Residue, then its C-alpha position, 0 to 999 in steps of 0.5 A: p173798476l169800482g173799488t180796489i182789492s188788497p192784496a190781489q192774491a191771497t193763500t188759504t188758511g183752513g180753506s179760506a182766503t181773505v182780502q180787503f175791499s175798499s171804495i170811495v165811489t158809490g155804486q155796486a161792485e162785482v167781486e170775483a174769486t178764481s183759483g186754478d180750474a175751479t168755477p169762479a165765484q162772484l159777489a156783489i157789494a153795494v157801496n153807499p155814500g157816507p154821512a154829509a161832510a160838505v155843502v155847495l150852495s147856489a142861487d138862480p137867479l142872483a137878482i130878483r125884484a123887491d116886489g113881494n112875489s119874485f123868487s130865487t131857487i136856492t140849491a144845496e148840493v150835499v156830499d160826503r167826504s169823498g165827494n159822493a152825493v149823500v143818501d136821499g132824505t138827508l135833512v137840510n135847513f135854510t135861513a135868510l136875512l136881508y141887509r138893506a142899503d140903510s144898514v137895517i137887517e130884516n127877515t125875508t121869506i125862505t123854505a125852512s127845510a128840505r130833504t135831499v134827492g140825488g144829493t140836492a135839497t132845494a128851497i125858494l127865497v121870496s122877496r117878502i117879509p115873513g107873515a100873512t101881510l105879504t109885505p115886500n122887502a126893501p131893496g138890499t142883499a139877501r144872505v142865505t145860510v144852509t146847515v145840515p143838522e147833526d140830528q137827522p130824522d130816521p132812517i138817516a144816521d145822525l152825524n158825528y161831527p158838524v158840517a160847515n155852513a154854506t152861504t150865498e147871496v141874492e140881490y133884491v132890486s127896485q122894480v120901478a125907476s121914478s127919477i133919473a139924474l145925469g152928470v158929466n165929467p168934465y163938463n166942457v170939452r173942446g170938439l171944434d178943433i180937437v178930435g178925440r176928446e171924451t167926457t164921462v156921462t153918468a146916469l143915477v137912477r132912483d126908485s120911489s123910496 
């Protein structure tokens, strides 16, 4: 059943009997009242989601090329305190920074905001420095942060408390290998008279930068 009635039975006072209905699951609840041989009465109650309380963030794929065109789809699932998907139209903001291997932090391109549909808001992360020059980002780790602002656009109700930010990461990888260096450890192994000796071979692959 969708929700609970408390108490399950009640006696009339002045011809009226009162009970409390509650539910943590969204949907339409059907409430029925019966008494002796009287014709039962039914009432439909719409249970709507509460305001945003938590966000789960994911990225697909988790690694893209640092070529200025590759992208990852960022999905924010927004739920209320009971885990129900929030009402459609809830505003969600996205930001992203790229942490390069040389410790430089630079901007990267992402959809600035989106509204939920079925509890989900979607943004596109592109491996490109924001602006009109279409300059690719360098390889590194893009950290995406999503926030649900307390001030929501009409007709969505404003939040009375802050929602904790959620983050996810996407790797920007070099698109072209320009050199390969091989190393072994140990360098010399006996194989003529001893079977089963091993050595580790490591390939170091670098891009043009």
